[in-house]
ZAMARGU-4260 file (C-alpha; in steps of 0.2 Angstrom, whole numbers, plus 5000, padded with zeros to 4 digits):
<rodrens>
0) 5059/4911/5103 | 5051/4912/5117 | 5051/4931/5122 | 5049/4934/5106 | 5033/4926/5104
5) 5028/4935/5119 | 5031/4950/5115 | 5020/4948/5098 | 5006/4941/5105 | 5005/4956/5120
10) 5007/4969/5106 | 4994/4961/5098 | 4982/4960/5114 | 4989/4978/5117 | 4987/4986/5102
15) 4967/4976/5102 | 4965/4984/5121 | 4971/5002/5119 | 4960/5002/5103 | 4945/4998/5114
20) 4948/5010/5124 | 4951/5021/5113 | 4932/5017/5103 | 4923/5019/5118 | 4932/5035/5126
25) 4925/5042/5106 | 4913/5039/5107 | 4909/5045/5127 | 4912/5062/5121 | 4899/5073/5121
30) 4891/5076/5103 | 4896/5085/5090 | 4891/5097/5079 | 4884/5092/5067 | 4889/5097/5048
35) 4874/5093/5040 | 4882/5096/5019 | 4869/5086/5008 | 4868/5073/5000 | 4874/5064/5015
40) 4881/5042/5010 | 4866/5037/5013 | 4850/5047/5010 | 4840/5037/4997 | 4843/5042/4979
45) 4827/5052/4977 | 4834/5069/4988 | 4853/5062/4983 | 4851/5065/4966 | 4848/5085/4966
50) 4860/5085/4984 | 4844/5085/4994 | 4840/5077/5010 | 4823/5070/5020 | 4820/5088/5030
55) 4813/5095/5012 | 4798/5081/5011 | 4780/5088/5018 | 4777/5082/5037 | 4798/5075/5036
60) 4795/5068/5054 | 4780/5058/5051 | 4786/5047/5037 | 4798/5033/5037 | 4814/5037/5033
65) 4822/5026/5017 | 4841/5026/5022 | 4853/5020/5010 | 4869/5007/5015 | 4872/5004/4997
70) 4878/5022/4998 | 4885/5024/5011 | 4897/5008/5010 | 4902/5014/4990 | 4908/5029/5003
75) 4917/5023/5014 | 4926/5010/5002 | 4932/5024/4993 | 4939/5036/5007 | 4945/5018/5016
80) 4956/5011/4999 | 4959/5026/4989 | 4959/5039/5004 | 4947/5050/4991 | 4945/5064/5002
85) 4965/5068/5003 | 4965/5067/4983 | 4953/5077/4981 | 4957/5091/4995 | 4976/5091/4996
90) 4984/5077/4981 | 5001/5084/4982 | 5001/5072/5002 | 4988/5060/4992 | 5005/5054/4981
95) 5016/5049/4999 | 5004/5047/5005 | 4989/5033/4997 | 5008/5021/4994 | 5009/5020/5012
100) 4993/5017/5017 | 4991/5005/5002 | 5008/4998/5009 | 5000/4994/5025 | 4984/4984/5017
105) 4993/4973/5008 | 5005/4970/5021 | 4990/4967/5032 | 4981/4955/5019 | 4996/4945/5019
110) 4999/4943/5038 | 4982/4936/5038 | 4984/4926/5022 | 4999/4918/5027 | 4991/4913/5045
115) 4976/4904/5038 | 4986/4896/5024 | 4997/4892/5043 | 4981/4883/5046 | 4976/4874/5034
120) 4992/4870/5027 | 4993/4877/5007 | 5006/4885/4998 | 5007/4900/4991 | 5023/4909/4981
125) 5013/4926/4979 | 5011/4927/4997 | 5031/4932/4998 | 5030/4944/4985 | 5012/4953/4992
130) 5025/4957/5009 | 5038/4961/4995 | 5027/4972/4989 | 5018/4982/5003 | 5033/4982/5011
135) 5041/4995/4993 | 5024/5005/4991 | 5027/5010/5014 | 5044/5012/5012 | 5041/5024/4997
140) 5026/5033/5003 | 5034/5036/5023 | 5052/5043/5016 | 5041/5054/5000 | 5031/5060/5017
145) 5048/5063/5029 | 5051/5073/5014 | 5038/5083/5015 | 5037/5087/5031 | 5054/5095/5028
150) 5055/5102/5014 | 5037/5111/5014 | 5036/5124/5026 | 5016/5124/5031 | 5019/5104/5034
155) 5036/5108/5043 | 5028/5124/5054 | 5017/5110/5063 | 5026/5092/5064 | 5030/5089/5079
160) 5047/5077/5083 | 5036/5063/5084 | 5028/5065/5067 | 5047/5064/5061 | 5049/5046/5074
165) 5031/5039/5071 | 5041/5041/5049 | 5055/5033/5052 | 5047/5020/5065 | 5039/5016/5049
170) 5053/5014/5039 | 5063/5004/5053 | 5052/4993/5050 | 5046/4991/5031 | 5066/4990/5031
175) 5071/4976/5037 | 5052/4966/5034 | 5057/4967/5015 | 5076/4962/5020 | 5066/4947/5026
180) 5058/4945/5010 | 5074/4946/4998 | 5087/4936/5013 | 5090/4916/5014 | 5076/4910/5027
185) 5062/4905/5035 | 5045/4907/5024 | 5030/4917/5028 | 5018/4902/5032 | 5031/4892/5040
190) 5033/4909/5050 | 5018/4911/5053 | 5014/4893/5061 | 5028/4892/5072 | 5021/4909/5080
195) 5000/4898/5079 | 5009/4882/5087 | 5020/4893/5099 | 5036/4881/5090 | 5050/4887/5101
200) 5063/4875/5091 | 5059/4884/5076 | 5077/4893/5071 | 5077/4912/5063 | 5088/4922/5061
205) 5091/4938/5068 | 5087/4951/5057 | 5068/4942/5053 | 5067/4941/5072 | 5071/4960/5074
210) 5061/4964/5059 | 5046/4954/5071 | 5049/4963/5089 | 5050/4981/5076 | 5033/4977/5070
215) 5026/4970/5085 | 5030/4985/5095 | 5024/4997/5079 | 5007/4986/5082 | 5008/4991/5099
220) 5014/5008/5096 | 5002/5017/5086 | 4983/5017/5094 | 4994/5026/5110 | 4997/5039/5098
225) 4987/5053/5086 | 4990/5039/5070 | 4975/5030/5079 | 4962/5040/5065 | 4955/5026/5057
230) 4947/5024/5075 | 4941/5040/5075 | 4937/5042/5057 | 4922/5032/5059 | 4915/5045/5075
235) 4920/5061/5061 | 4911/5051/5046 | 4893/5045/5058 | 4894/5054/5068 | 4898/5074/5062
240) 4896/5071/5047 | 4883/5059/5040 | 4872/5061/5059 | 4855/5068/5055 | 4845/5058/5064
245) 4831/5072/5073 | 4832/5070/5088 | 4816/5066/5094 | 4818/5048/5086 | 4831/5045/5098
250) 4827/5046/5116 | 4846/5042/5123 | 4851/5059/5111 | 4836/5069/5120 | 4844/5065/5136
255) 4860/5070/5133 | 4854/5087/5125 | 4845/5089/5142 | 4861/5084/5153 | 4875/5098/5141
260) 4859/5113/5143 | 4861/5109/5163 | 4881/5115/5159 | 4890/5131/5167 | 4902/5136/5154
265) 4918/5142/5161 | 4923/5152/5141 | 4929/5169/5140 | 4923/5176/5128 | 4914/5190/5129
270) 4896/5183/5117 | 4896/5168/5128 | 4898/5178/5146 | 4902/5161/5154 | 4906/5165/5170
275) 4906/5144/5178 | 4890/5150/5187 | 4875/5151/5176 | 4868/5138/5165 | 4867/5136/5147
280) 4853/5135/5143 | 4851/5151/5148 | 4864/5158/5140 | 4858/5151/5127 | 4839/5159/5130
285) 4845/5175/5128 | 4845/5186/5115 | 4862/5195/5110 | 4858/5209/5105 | 4847/5217/5120
290) 4860/5212/5130 | 4872/5223/5120 | 4859/5239/5120 | 4855/5237/5141
</rodrens>
């Protein structure tokens, strides 16, 4: 059991460290072009109602901004809990992706509840049912996503071998976890208590130990791959789609933009003329029509 416990704690540490490193890397990337598609969720009701923004106010730069935290929280909840964008733009994929993500949410909630119950010592019989339901949803969603990637020519054309392996990884872990929920063995709370107290004398069936080991490895693996989009989503929404702060209001933003203007691009596109020696400020100051007429 000692080996299993070490593996689980090490996997959790790797997942946490990898998530932090990836978030820091995203935060340090150059600024993206803003989408500026209005209304953004944090726009106040006076502007959001007709799809506008604070930019339409006279002398907007002299006025205080009124941000709607509730509007932003509502939009985030709809995306995180229901995958709203996928539902609206790719309903066929959502039919399998949503139960897959919902199953993961339920499994995470089950694990947290089991850990909490192990500390305060109550017994919740519903936890096993929650865990089993989460496993079933992950299995159904993963199977559907796999079938979609195999049968849909569009998905198949840009599906790498790793995409199939990732889904099989989830399917294997969920299948083993589901078996442990229906097979005789120690309950979730007892298992969580043994893990939290590092109880090496705890007796765990081999398949349950295998399920926990594979699940731990999966947790460590996710932040190391493109499946870490749960981290990137924050930056995609807050730093690109919803970013509408004026540069003059953020001194750090001014400094970053000034730094970018000093970059010397090497793009080969003729309209850019990035020769690696000319600064971006000079390039963007040119008039393409005048350059073409010379």
